SENU-129845 format. One record per residue (C-alpha): z, x, y; residue in one letter; residue number from 1. Coordinates in nm, 2 decimals, always signed. Layout:
! residues N
       Z       X       Y  code  pos
       Z       X       Y     A  NUM
...
This chain:
! residues 146
       Z       X       Y  code  pos
   -5.39   -3.89   -1.86     M    1
   -5.01   -3.80   -1.89     K    2
   -4.83   -3.61   -1.60     M    3
   -4.65   -3.31   -1.74     V    4
   -4.32   -3.19   -1.54     S    5
   -4.33   -2.85   -1.43     K    6
   -3.94   -2.83   -1.40     V    7
   -3.79   -2.62   -1.68     E    8
   -3.44   -2.70   -1.81     Y    9
   -3.21   -2.40   -1.80     V   10
   -2.92   -2.41   -2.05     D   11
   -2.61   -2.48   -1.84     S   12
   -2.42   -2.21   -2.01     A   13
   -2.68   -1.95   -1.87     H   14
   -2.59   -2.07   -1.52     V   15
   -2.23   -2.02   -1.56     Y   16
   -2.25   -1.68   -1.72     V   17
   -2.46   -1.57   -1.42     S   18
   -2.22   -1.74   -1.17     N   19
   -1.91   -1.56   -1.32     Y   20
   -2.08   -1.23   -1.33     V   21
   -2.18   -1.26   -0.97     R   22
   -1.83   -1.39   -0.87     N   23
   -1.63   -1.13   -1.05     S   24
   -1.84   -0.85   -0.90     K   25
   -1.78   -1.00   -0.55     A   26
   -1.39   -1.04   -0.62     V   27
   -1.42   -0.66   -0.75     G   28
   -1.54   -0.56   -0.41     V   29
   -1.32   -0.74   -0.21     L   30
   -1.03   -0.63   -0.42     W   31
   -1.13   -0.28   -0.39     A   32
   -1.15   -0.30   -0.01     I   33
   -0.80   -0.46   +0.01     F   34
   -0.64   -0.20   -0.24     T   35
   -0.76   +0.07   +0.00     I   36
   -0.62   -0.12   +0.30     C   37
   -0.29   -0.17   +0.10     Y   38
   -0.26   +0.20   +0.02     A   39
   -0.33   +0.29   +0.36     I   40
   -0.04   +0.06   +0.48     I   41
   +0.20   +0.20   +0.21     V   42
   +0.15   +0.55   +0.30     L   43
   +0.16   +0.50   +0.66     V   44
   +0.51   +0.32   +0.62     A   45
   +0.63   +0.61   +0.39     F   46
   +0.52   +0.89   +0.61     V   47
   +0.65   +0.74   +0.94     T   48
   +0.96   +0.90   +1.00     P   49
   +1.14   +0.65   +1.23     E   50
   +1.11   +0.28   +1.19     W   51
   +1.40   +0.12   +1.42     I   52
   +1.54   +0.27   +1.73     G   53
   +1.74   +0.21   +2.04     D   54
   +1.65   +0.31   +2.40     S   55
   +1.84   +0.56   +2.57     S   56
   +2.03   +0.30   +2.75     Q   57
   +2.19   +0.15   +2.44     A   58
   +2.55   +0.20   +2.34     E   59
   +2.49   +0.41   +2.07     N   60
   +2.13   +0.53   +2.10     P   61
   +1.95   +0.64   +1.80     G   62
   +1.64   +0.58   +1.56     R   63
   +1.62   +0.58   +1.18     F   64
   +1.38   +0.53   +0.89     G   65
   +1.34   +0.59   +0.52     L   66
   +1.42   +0.95   +0.51     W   67
   +1.56   +1.03   +0.87     I   68
   +1.84   +0.94   +1.09     R   69
   +1.84   +1.06   +1.48     C   70
   +2.12   +1.00   +1.73     S   71
   +2.15   +1.12   +2.07     L   72
   +2.47   +1.36   +2.14     K   73
   +2.66   +1.34   +2.46     S   74
   +2.56   +1.69   +2.56     S   75
   +2.27   +1.74   +2.80     M   76
   +1.99   +1.98   +2.77     D   77
   +1.84   +2.18   +3.07     I   78
   +1.65   +1.87   +3.20     A   79
   +1.96   +1.66   +3.20     G   80
   +1.81   +1.46   +2.91     V   81
   +2.06   +1.39   +2.60     G   82
   +1.99   +1.61   +2.29     V   83
   +1.87   +1.44   +1.99     E   84
   +2.00   +1.51   +1.67     Q   85
   +1.81   +1.42   +1.34     C   86
   +1.93   +1.46   +0.98     K   87
   +1.68   +1.41   +0.67     G   88
   +1.34   +1.54   +0.58     S   89
   +1.09   +1.42   +0.36     V   90
   +1.03   +1.78   +0.21     T   91
   +1.38   +1.83   +0.15     D   92
   +1.52   +1.55   -0.06     F   93
   +1.89   +1.67   -0.07     L   94
   +1.88   +1.67   +0.32     D   95
   +1.85   +1.29   +0.32     I   96
   +2.19   +1.16   +0.46     P   97
   +2.28   +0.87   +0.24     E   98
   +2.25   +0.76   -0.14     I   99
   +2.09   +0.45   -0.05     G  100
   +1.82   +0.61   +0.17     L  101
   +1.75   +0.86   -0.12     K  102
   +1.69   +0.57   -0.36     I  103
   +1.46   +0.41   -0.10     A  104
   +1.28   +0.72   -0.06     S  105
   +1.23   +0.77   -0.44     I  106
   +1.10   +0.41   -0.46     L  107
   +0.88   +0.45   -0.16     G  108
   +0.73   +0.75   -0.30     A  109
   +0.66   +0.57   -0.64     V  110
   +0.52   +0.28   -0.45     A  111
   +0.26   +0.51   -0.26     V  112
   +0.19   +0.68   -0.58     V  113
   +0.12   +0.35   -0.77     L  114
   -0.09   +0.22   -0.46     A  115
   -0.29   +0.55   -0.46     I  116
   -0.37   +0.52   -0.82     L  117
   -0.49   +0.18   -0.80     S  118
   -0.78   +0.31   -0.59     I  119
   -0.93   +0.54   -0.87     P  120
   -0.87   +0.27   -1.12     A  121
   -1.12   +0.04   -0.94     M  122
   -1.37   +0.30   -1.11     L  123
   -1.29   +0.15   -1.43     L  124
   -1.53   -0.13   -1.35     F  125
   -1.83   +0.13   -1.46     F  126
   -1.66   +0.15   -1.82     F  127
   -1.45   -0.15   -1.89     C  128
   -1.48   -0.52   -1.87     T  129
   -1.40   -0.67   -1.50     S  130
   -1.11   -0.86   -1.68     T  131
   -0.94   -0.55   -1.80     R  132
   -0.98   -0.36   -1.47     V  133
   -0.83   -0.68   -1.26     F  134
   -0.54   -0.64   -1.52     Y  135
   -0.49   -0.28   -1.47     V  136
   -0.50   -0.27   -1.10     C  137
   -0.31   -0.60   -1.06     G  138
   +0.00   -0.45   -1.26     W  139
   -0.02   -0.12   -1.07     L  140
   -0.02   -0.30   -0.74     Q  141
   +0.25   -0.54   -0.85     L  142
   +0.48   -0.25   -0.96     L  143
   +0.39   -0.08   -0.64     S  144
   +0.51   -0.39   -0.43     G  145
   +0.83   -0.44   -0.63     K  146
């Protein structure tokens, strides 16, 4: 009597396709998680009013950020603390003190919008191929980073 092998040989193309589909979904989930993290970081960096600042003991104490600049004046308030005078507001674009900061604020706002738009673009996984979604989200995030 002849022994028959019960091992079935699977076409290697089928194995590659199933691995590709599984890996593309895993990459898509990781990309979505990192996209949400990136959008949060960009939004917090844009909304934070001051980035760099000195202590009150510095020669010229003050703080500045993307759309605000604060400096301590020599006059004192009732408690004997220096009065801080700030210029610029995210809600009033014309109130931003310098043209460079205005341009940076515009580019920062565009980066925030593109980063936030890349989150709903991940919903395209339900309607398009994963390659197309990766291209769309990749370009949105690349433009946001620039």
